[in-house]
C-alpha positions in Angstrom: -41.9 -2.1 -23.2 -39.8 0.0 -20.8 -37.1 -1.4 -18.6 -37.5 -0.4 -15.0 -35.3 -1.0 -12.0 -36.1 -1.7 -8.4 -33.4 -1.5 -5.7 -32.4 -4.9 -4.4 -29.5 -4.3 -2.1 -26.1 -2.7 -1.6 -23.3 -5.2 -1.3 -19.8 -4.5 0.2 -17.2 -7.2 -0.5 -14.0 -7.5 1.4 -11.0 -8.7 -0.5 -7.5 -9.8 0.5 -4.1 -8.3 -0.4 -2.8 -7.9 -3.9 -4.3 -9.6 -6.9 -2.7 -12.9 -7.8 -1.2 -12.5 -11.3 -1.9 -15.7 -13.3 -0.1 -14.4 -16.4 -0.4 -13.3 -20.0 -3.2 -14.7 -22.1 -3.6 -14.5 -25.9 -4.0 -11.1 -27.5 -2.1 -9.4 -24.7 -4.7 -10.0 -22.0 -3.7 -10.6 -18.4 -5.6 -12.8 -15.9 -5.7 -11.8 -12.2 -7.6 -13.4 -9.4 -8.9 -11.6 -6.3 -10.0 -13.5 -3.3 -13.2 -12.4 -1.5 -12.8 -12.8 2.3 -16.3 -11.6 3.5 -18.6 -8.6 3.5 -22.2 -7.6 3.9 -25.3 -6.9 1.8 -28.4 -5.1 2.8 -31.7 -4.1 1.2 -35.4 -3.8 1.9 -36.0 -7.5 1.0 -32.5 -9.1 1.6 -29.6 -8.7 4.0 -26.8 -10.8 5.4 -23.2 -11.8 4.9 -20.9 -12.3 2.0 -19.2 -15.6 3.0 -15.4 -16.1 2.5 -14.3 -18.1 -0.4 -15.6 -16.2 -3.4 -13.5 -14.5 -6.0 -13.1 -12.3 -9.1 -11.4 -13.8 -12.1 -10.4 -10.5 -13.8 -9.1 -10.1 -17.3 -7.1 -7.0 -17.9 -7.1 -5.8 -21.5 -4.0 -4.2 -23.1 -5.9 -0.8 -23.0 -6.3 -1.2 -19.2 -10.0 -2.1 -19.3 -11.2 -4.8 -16.9 -13.6 -7.7 -17.6 -15.0 -8.9 -14.2 -16.1 -12.5 -13.5 -17.3 -12.8 -9.9 -18.7 -15.7 -7.9 -19.9 -15.2 -4.3 -21.9 -17.1 -1.7 -24.3 -14.9 0.3 -26.0 -16.0 3.6 -29.1 -14.1 4.6 -29.6 -13.1 8.3 -32.1 -16.0 8.3 -29.4 -18.5 7.3 -30.5 -19.0 3.7 -27.7 -19.4 1.1 -27.6 -17.6 -2.3 -25.1 -18.2 -5.1 -24.5 -14.8 -6.8 -22.6 -14.5 -10.0 -21.9 -11.4 -12.0 -19.8 -10.2 -14.9 -19.0 -6.7 -15.7 -16.8 -4.0 -17.2 -14.6 -1.4 -15.6 -13.0 1.2 -17.8 -11.5 4.7 -17.4 -8.6 6.8 -18.5 -5.2 5.1 -18.5 -4.2 6.9 -15.3 -7.4 5.8 -13.5 -7.1 2.2 -14.7 -3.5 2.0 -13.5 -4.6 3.3 -10.0 -7.3 0.6 -10.0 -5.0 -2.2 -10.8 -2.5 -0.9 -8.2 -5.3 -0.6 -5.7 -4.9 3.1 -5.2 -8.0 5.2 -4.3 -9.9 7.0 -7.1 -12.8 9.4 -6.8 -16.3 7.9 -7.1 -17.5 8.1 -10.6 -14.0 8.5 -12.1 -14.5 5.2 -14.0 -17.2 3.2 -15.7 -18.0 0.3 -13.3 -21.1 -1.8 -14.2 -22.2 -5.4 -13.6 -24.9 -7.9 -14.7 -26.0 -10.2 -11.9 -27.7 -13.6 -11.6 -28.7 -15.7 -8.5 -29.3 -19.3 -7.6 -30.9 -20.5 -4.4 -32.9 -23.4 -3.1 -34.4 -21.4 -0.2 -38.2 -21.5 -0.6 -38.7 -17.9 0.5 -36.1 -16.7 -2.0 -36.9 -18.7 -5.1 -38.0 -15.6 -6.9 -34.3 -14.7 -7.1 -33.7 -17.6 -9.6 -35.9 -15.9 -12.2 -34.5 -12.4 -12.3 -31.7 -10.4 -13.8 -30.1 -7.6 -11.8 -27.7 -4.8 -12.7 -25.4 -2.8 -10.6 -23.0 0.1 -10.4 -19.8 -0.2 -8.5 -17.2 1.9 -6.7 -14.1 0.9 -4.9 -13.6 1.4 -1.2 -10.4 0.8 0.8 -10.8 -2.9 1.3 -13.0 -3.9 -1.6 -15.8 -3.0 -4.0 -19.3 -1.8 -3.2 -22.2 -2.2 -5.6 -25.7 -0.9 -5.7 -27.7 -3.7 -7.2 -31.1 -3.3 -8.8 -33.6 -5.9 -10.0 -34.6 -5.4 -13.7 -38.4 -5.4 -13.9 
């Protein structure tokens, strides 16, 4: 059976200042936390706001690769709430990864930036979200990440 994708939405999350360094973990990993302060998402079937209060609990590996662990609350333009979680990987050359951690701009496509997404909602109109897996590709803009998210069919 083939895997097909259907565009779900593009999401742009706004994040606050520098990452909060939690410290060194076993095996030389470092934990950082990034606070999400807002944003927007928009697609053919869904659009609305990224509410403040979400975050990314990032693990930085000794080689510079990043493991993403993100939790967000979305609110549709109709007022429905959606809990969105995703994990992902972000990798690139040592120079690119240092720029990412230091929040310096990089050219789109200069790194590998992929996520796997799940949703939870009690909104009757959106219950179909509870039963799907989505994937996305990311890029970094000046004040936060942007993802193109696709439903896996």
